[in-house]
N, C-alpha and C positions, 0 to 999 in steps of 0.2 A: 506418533513416530519419533518424537523428539524427547519424550520422557518428562517425568515430573520436575526435575531440576530446571530444564529449559522453560517449561510452562510457568513455574513459579518466578523465574527471573524476568519474565515479560508480562506477568499477570496484572501489574499495575499500569501498564501502558495503554493508551487509547487504541481501540481496534481500528486498523487501517483497511479500507476496502480494496481488495485486490483488483477490482474492476476499474479503478481510477488511478492510474499512474502516468505521470507526464515527465518527460526528460529529454535531453539531447539524444540524438541517434546513438552515440557511443555509450552513454549511461544506460539507455534502455536496452541496448544490446547486451551489456554486462548483466543487467537485471534479468533479462529473459534467459540468458545462458544459465544463470544460477537457478531460476525457477524451473526450467526444463530439466536441468540436472538433478535437482532435488526431487521433483515429481517422479522422474525416471528411476532414481535410486531407491525411492521409497514406495515402490509399487504395491507392497503388502498393505499399505495404508490407503490405497486408492478408494475413494468413494466420492460421491457428489460433494463438492465444497473443499476438497483437499487443497486447492489453490489458495484459499483464504488462510488456512493455517500456515502453509509454507510461506506465503507472502508476509505474514506478521512475524514469523521467525526471522526472515531475511531483513525486513526493515528495522528490526530490533536486535540484529545480530551483535552489535557492539555492546548493548546492555546485557545480553544473554551470554556474552563471551562464547558465542557459538562459532563453530568452524564447519565449513561445508562437508557433506558426507563423501562427495566424489573428489576426484583429482582433476586438476587442470581448469577449474573454474576461474574466470577472470575476477579481479577484485570487485567487490560490491561498490556501487556508486554511493555517494553521500546522499542521504535521504533528508528531505525537509518536509516537516508536517505543517499543515495549515489548519486553523480552526475552520470548521464548516461555515460557509458563507463569507469567509475572508480571503480565501485563496482563489486559484484559477479554476477550480473544479467544484461544481455544485453536486452534493449528494442529497437528493430530495427526501430520502427517508428520514433524515435527521433534522429537517427544517420545521420549525413550529408553523402551524397553520396561520395564514394571513400575513406573513412577513415578506412575501414576494414583492420585489421592486422592479420597476421597468423605467427605462430612460424615456425621454421625449420622443425618441424614434421607435419605441416599442421593444428595445433590447432588454433582455433579462439581466439584472444587475446583482452583484454581491453586496454584502453589508457596507462596504466602503464606496458604493456607487460606481464600481468598475464593471463594465459590460463583460458578461461571459461571451466568449467567442468560440 
């Protein structure tokens, strides 16, 4: 739906999983308004997994010099990327086998030995 120029502008960026987004209520509200607006505006592209493509365009909007399709979207929040196993969210599909860490109380921990909560 976004075309080759947008695809090429973000092609070198890491893929961000649309299923793992954390933020303040206000930031998530702006993010969801943009996600819903884009998915609703681009219904011709609807298929399983469209959220993944839309999410990656949104989180890389600054790099892509991309502007929303619809009118009246709130400004996108600032996105912060964390390397897997270093941030607050664990994406198990990207973790090497055998690297899981647990605290003395049995809590699952990231690479920096911070408990996932």
